[in-house]
N, C-alpha and C positions, 0 to 999 in steps of 0.2 A: 647369668646372662649379662654381658656388658651393655653400656649405654648405647654404643654404636649399633650393636645388633638389634636392640629394642627399637631404635630409631628406624632402621631399615625395615624391620618387620611392620612397624606402624605405617611406613610409606607404602609397602606392598599391600597392606590391608586396605589402605585408602584407595589404591589403584583398583583392587578387586571390587570394592564397594562402588566406585565410579563406573567400572565396567558393567556390574550388575544393573545399576540404575540406567545406564545407557542402553543395555539390552532390553530392559523392561520398557523404556520409553520407545525404543525401536519397535518392540512387539506391539505396543499400543498404537503406534503410528500405522503399522501394517493392518492391524485390526480395524482401525478407524477407516482406512482406505477401502478395505474389503466391505465393511459394514457401514458404508456411507449412507446418507439419508436420501431416498428417492422422492419422498413426498411427506408432507405434514398433513395429518387428518385430525382436526380438532386438537386434542391434547396428546395424540398418539402419532407414531411415525411409521412409515414404510421403509424398511431397510433395503439398500441396493442388493445385498447378498440374497435376500428373499426374492427380490424381483428377478435377479439373474438366474436363480434356481428354477423359478417358474417358467422363465423364458426357455431355459434348456429343456424342461419337461415338455413344453408345447412344441418346440423344435423337434424333439425326439419323436413325439407322437405324429407330427406331420410327416416325418421321414418314414416312420413305420407304415403309415396309411398312404404314403406317396401323394401327399397333398402339397401343392406349391402356394405358400402364403408369404407375403413380403415381411421382412424383419420389422418394418415400421408398424404393420398391423399387429404382429405378435407382441411387440413392445407395448402398444396401446392397450391390447386386450389384457395382457398380464398385469400391467399397472392398474388398470381399471378394476380388475378382480380383487387385487390386494387392497385397494382403497375402499371398496365396498365391504371387504372382510373387516377392515379396521373400524368402519362405521358400525357394523353389526356388533363387534366386540365392545365398542364404546357404549352402545345402547344396552348391551348385557350388563355392563357395569352400572349404568343408570338405574336399571330395574333390580339391582342387587342380586343378580343371578350368578352364583358362585359355582364355577366348574373347576374342580381341582385337577392337577396333573394325574393324581391317583385314579380319579374317576375316568379320565380319558384312557389311561393305561389299562384299566379294567375292561373298557369297551373294546380296545384293540385286542386284548386277550380273548374276549368272547368271539370276536370276528375270526381270530386265528383258530380258536377251538372249533368253530363251526366249519372251518375249511380244513380240519384235521391237521393243523400246523401248531408247532410250539410258537411261543412269542418270538424267539430268536429266528426261527424259520420264516415267520411272517415279516420280520424286519429285513431278512436277507432277500425275500421275494420283492419287497418294495424297492430295495436297493438295485436288484437285478432289472427291475422295470423303470429305473431312473426316477423313482418317486422319493423325494426328500421326506424323511420321517417327521421333521418339524412341520412341514407343509401338510402332511397327512393328518397329524394331530390337530392342527388348526382347522382343517376341514371338518373334523368330527366336532370340535368345539363350536364352530360356526353353525353346524346343523342342529346342535342341541339348543343354542340360543334362538335360531330361527324357528324351531319347532315351538318354543315357548312364546315367541312373538306372534307366530301364526295363530296359535290357539287362543291367545288372550287379547291381541290387538288387531289382527288383520282379518282372519277367516271366520271368526265367530259370528259376524254380522252378515255373511254372504247368504242371500236368499236363493234357493233353488226352486223354481216354479214347477208345479205338478205337470203343467202342459209341456214343459221342456223334457221332463222325464218320460211322459207318455209318447211324445213325438219320437224320441230316440229309441224307445222301446219298440215302437212299431217298425222302425227301420231295421233294427236288429232282428226282430221277429221275422220280417220279410226276407232277410238275408238267409235265415235258417230254414225257412219253409215258405211255400207259396200256396196258401189255401185257395180253393175255388169257392166263390160265392155265387149263390143263385139270386139274381136280381131281376125284378120287373121294372121297366123304365118307360115313362111317358115323356115325350118331348113336345112342347108347344112352341113351334118355330117362330122366331122373331129376329129379323135382321138387326145388326148393331147400328145400321143407318136408317132405321125405321122412322117414319114421320109421326107426328102427334096423333093423327087419325088412326094409324095402324096400331100404335101403342094402346090407345083407348079401347080398340076392338079386342086386342089380345088380353087386356086387363079384365074385361068383362068375361071373356072365355075362361080365364084362370080363376076368377071369383066363383063362377058356376061350378067348375071342376072341384075347387076346394070345398064348397058346400056339399057336393055329392060325396066326397071322401069323408067329411065329418059325419054325414048321415049314414055312413057304413056301407055304401054301395061297393060291390066287388071291384077290386082294383083291376083285375084282368079284363072285365067288361069295359071299364073306363079306358083302359089301354087301347082296346079295339076301337072305341068311339073317338078318342081324342088324339092318340099318338100318331105322328107322321115321321117315323124314322126312315129317312131316305139317304143318309150318308154313313160313312164308315165309323165316324166318331160316335154317332148315336147307336149304331148296331153293336159296336164293341162294348157297350154298357148295358146290354140286354141279354138275359139268359145266364149262362155260366161265364163268370168273369174272374180272371186271375187277379188276385189282390194287388200284385205289383203293377198291373196295368190300369188301375183306377187313377184317373187324372187328379192332380193335386187339389184342384178346385172343389172336388167332391170327397176327397179322401177322408178328411176328419169327420164330416157328417156321417158318412157311411160306416166308418169304423166305430163311431160312438152310438150307433143305432142298434136297438135290440131287435131280435127276430120278430118279424111280423109288423114292425113299425113302418110308417110311410113318412118320408121326408120330402120337403119342397115347399114352394118353388125355389129353385136355385138358378140364378142367371148365368149364362155363358154367352159366347159369341154366336151360338146357334139358336138361342132362345131360352125358354124356361123348362127346367127338368123336375120331374117327380120320380122318386124311387121307392120301391117296396123291397125290403131285405128279407129273403126267405131262408137264409142259412148263414149263421155266424156261430163259431164255437164260443162257448162261455166257460169261464173258469169256475171250478167248484171251490167254495170257501171252506177253510179248515181252521180249527182253534189251535193256536200255538202259544208257547210261553216265551216271554221276553224278560231278561234279567239285567240288573245293574249290580256290578260287584266291584270290589277292590282286592288287589292281590299283592303278595310278596313272592318273588321268584329267586331261588338260589340255583345257579347252574354249576354243574360239575365241570371240572377242567383238569388238565394234567397235574395241576398243583393241588386242587381240592377234589378228592375222590368222593364216591357216593356216600361212604360212611361218615366222613368229616363234613360233607355238605349237609347231611341229616342233622348232625350235632349242632351245626351252625343255625339251621332253621328252627330246630327244637328250642334252642336257647332264646331265639327271637320270639317264638310263639309263647314261651313261658313268661317272658317279660311283658308281653302284651296282655296275657291272661291275668297276670298279677298286678296290672296297672302301673308297672314300672316304666313302660314305654307305650306311647300311643301308636295305633296302627299306621297312621299317616306318617308319623316321624320315622317309624321303623322302615317303611317302604322307601322313603327318601334316602335314608342312610344305608340300607342294606340291599334293597332289591336289585337284581341284575337285569331286570327289564328297564333299561335306562329311560325309555320313552314314558312309561306309566309312572316310574319312580319319581319323576319331576312333578307329577300331579298327585303325589301321595298314594300311588297305587291304584287310583280310580280308573275304571274302564267304563265306557259309555254303554247305553242300552244296546243289547244285542240279542238275537234269537238264541235260545238255549241250544238248539241243534247245531249252531255254528261252532260250538266248542268241542274240544276233544272228548271222546267217550268217557275217559277217566274224570274229566271235569264235570260232565253231565251227571254222572253217578253221585259225586260228592255234593254238587249243588242241590240235587233233588232231596238230599237228606237234611239240608239246612233250613232253619226258619229265618225270617227276616232279621237282620243285624247279628245273626249268629256267626261265629268264627270257626272255621274248620280246623281239625288237627292237621299237622303237616302230612302231605301225601306226595307220592312220586308219579310222574308221567314220563313219557319218552323225551321230554325236554329237560326235566330236572325236578327240583323240589318246590312245592307250592304251599302257601297258606292263602285261603280266600275268605272274604266276608261277604255274605249275601246281603245287599242293602235293600233292594226292592225286587219284587217279581210281579208280573202282570200277565193276564191272558188277553190276546187280541185275535181277531179274525184275519186270516191271511189267505192268499190264493197261491197257486203253484207258480204264478208269475212274479210274486212279491220279491222273491230272492233276486231275480234278474233285475227288477226295478231298483232294488237296494244297491246293487252293483252299479247300475246306471247313475243313481244318485251320487254315489261315491266318486264315480268318474267325472261327472259334471262339477261336483264340489271341488275336487282336486285341481281340475283345469281352471276353474274360476279363481280358486285360491292362489294358484300359481300366477295368474294374470294380476290379481290384486297385490301379490307379493312383489312382483316386478315393478308395479306402479309405486308401491310403498318405498322400495329401495331407491328408486329414482328420486322420490320426494326427499328422502333422507339425504341423498347425495347432494341435491340442490340446496338443502338447508345446512349443510356442514361446511366448516372452514377447511378448504383444501388448497394447499400450496405445493406445486410441483417444482422440484429442485433438479434441474438438468445439469449434465456435465459441462 
């Protein structure tokens, strides 16, 4: 090869290199333009591409639902959501909560499996519904972080008052049934505009009536002697009364009164009322078992069949039994129940009867702190450790009240969560970068 040819080749090579560098620079320039910064949130950023994708998703949703929302509102809502998402991710980093891409992919696989889809079919469905996969993954990550924060920082301190549970229970009970109560009612009339002399006179009458009740005089006899029911309000509270029609002013006292008890005096605009309750259904108490356990769950999927799922959980079980691996560590590392796995497999106190029949049979055979052999249910493979068991008295209404407790707790938790997020928003460094 002569010198001239070498020189030309070198020149051509230089041109190729320059062209490649120019192409790369151009590619980065385009990328930078597409993935520009929409906002800075503390040490993190919101990309314009993420913002644009979310805006498109919202616009598609409003189109499908035939909702007319201005572009300005959509932009503000989308940006606000992404800023809050970054704040949550930042807090996740602060509390050293590590959520790997593999963990998120596993969760998506489980969601796909539960919907009888392969992972690829799941991704195709997301794409068909104009849901960006990266956005979907971030939503899962955000939910895992928020669950950890809810449990340990926000919701653990929320008090649910027994009176709130009872009040809501009564309302639900009345919506499902309308019992008829047998009530005897005495009204000592007194105008709300009564003068001092009238009040003193009625006060003496009431004191005399109370003394007779205390001395055990028959209420029906006292009713004939004292009561002057001459209006609809009074008559509607005497005899057979529908539960729903009891006025709010008397409702709690009447509901909480045992059969045969007398309550009063209760003041209303019509005067002072005394009631004797003759018929209230009472709940029969039963003894039930409550348990506290921790568990490891391995779910079968198109990749992991029942045989290989068993091999996996058997290996985990043997490592725990041989003290190679602690139960809590194994749950965090291997369990497919991603909610409890974050807590080391721990599940809170629950009624034994609330568990699947297969679970109940296995738990009944365990002593406290004993670990079960791997067993199979309709959900997948399990290992459980019985931590505590206790007997408590319960009524047939306790299950309903437990559901009400959970409902009140979740509602209050959501309220507290919204307040907490707004506080974090206010305390974060946020800079919006407009076009």
